[in-house]
Structure formats: C-alpha cells, structure tokens
C-alpha positions in Angstrom: 111.0 5.8 38.4 111.5 7.4 35.1 109.8 10.7 34.4 107.1 9.6 31.7 105.8 13.1 31.1 109.3 14.7 30.6 110.0 11.6 28.2 106.6 12.4 26.5 107.4 15.9 26.2 110.9 15.4 24.6 109.9 12.6 22.3 106.4 12.6 21.6 104.8 16.2 22.2 106.0 18.1 18.9 103.6 15.9 17.1 101.1 14.7 19.3 100.9 17.9 21.4 101.7 18.7 25.2 98.3 17.4 26.1 98.3 14.4 23.5 95.3 15.9 21.6 97.4 15.6 18.1 98.2 19.3 18.1 101.9 19.6 18.2 103.9 22.3 17.0 104.6 20.1 13.7 101.5 18.8 13.4 99.7 21.2 11.0 102.0 20.2 8.1 101.7 16.5 8.8 99.6 13.8 6.8 98.3 11.9 8.1 97.5 14.0 11.0 98.9 12.8 14.4 96.6 10.8 16.4 94.6 12.3 19.4 96.1 10.1 21.8 93.3 11.3 24.4 90.9 9.1 22.6 92.7 5.9 22.9 90.7 4.3 25.7 87.7 5.8 24.8 87.9 4.0 21.5 89.4 0.6 22.8 87.2 -2.2 23.4 85.7 -2.2 26.8 86.9 1.2 27.4 90.5 0.1 28.6 93.7 1.6 27.6 95.8 -1.1 25.8 99.0 -0.2 27.3 100.7 -3.3 25.8 99.6 -2.4 22.4 100.4 1.0 22.8 104.0 0.5 24.0 104.3 -2.1 20.9 103.2 0.8 18.6 106.0 3.3 20.1 108.8 0.9 20.0 107.9 -0.4 16.4 107.3 -4.1 17.5 103.5 -4.0 16.9 103.7 -2.1 13.4 103.6 -4.2 10.1 106.4 -3.5 7.9 105.3 -5.0 4.9 103.7 -2.0 3.5 107.0 0.4 3.8 107.1 3.0 6.4 104.7 3.2 9.3 103.0 6.6 9.9 104.7 7.2 13.0 108.4 7.3 13.5 109.7 4.0 15.5 111.1 5.2 18.7 112.3 1.8 19.9 115.9 2.2 19.2 116.2 5.7 20.6 114.1 4.5 23.6 115.7 1.3 24.5 118.3 1.6 27.3 121.1 -0.2 25.2 119.8 -0.2 21.8 118.8 -4.0 21.7 115.2 -5.2 21.2 113.5 -6.3 24.5 116.5 -4.8 26.5 114.6 -2.9 28.9 111.6 -1.3 28.1 111.6 1.6 30.8 111.2 4.4 28.9 108.8 3.2 26.6 106.6 2.0 29.4 107.0 5.3 31.3 105.7 7.4 28.4 102.7 4.7 27.9 
C-alpha cells in the first residue's frame, strides 16, 4: 500500500502543516489561509469524513473552474500515476 503520510508530508504539509492544522511553513504568507484539515469530519453533515469529496478537491475534479483559479493548487496532474484523469487515484486516495 502507498504511504499516505509520506505523500501528505511531501505534497501537502508545506501549506497545511505536518498535523493538518493549516500551520505549514509557508502558511503565514498565504491568503486565504490554508484550511485546518483536522476539522473536516467535525464540520461535515453527520460528522463523517467525506473521502470522495476530499479526493476530488485534491485532484481538481470537484473544483469549479468558472471563477478562475481555485484557492488550492490542483494536484491531480502531479499525483495521477500516468497523468491521465481517472487513471489510478492511488496516491490521492492514500493522501485522503
């Protein structure tokens, strides 16, 4: 299985922080501030972690593009195994 923590630390922690609280090393200069990922389940209906929604946010498929760039960079192109949409979301699922 892929090491989701290692992938998270490589791709996500600079902004979201090592523990996901939105306090990464570059977060202080960012506007809007990176989300506190530890609150996702708490703020979701029924208190469940919305895995599919979060995976979609990471790979860009759940982000409306009509209003310009999203606040978070889209990592789908980097994290897809062979660069094609829907071609194996292993890394994205591991991070989620």
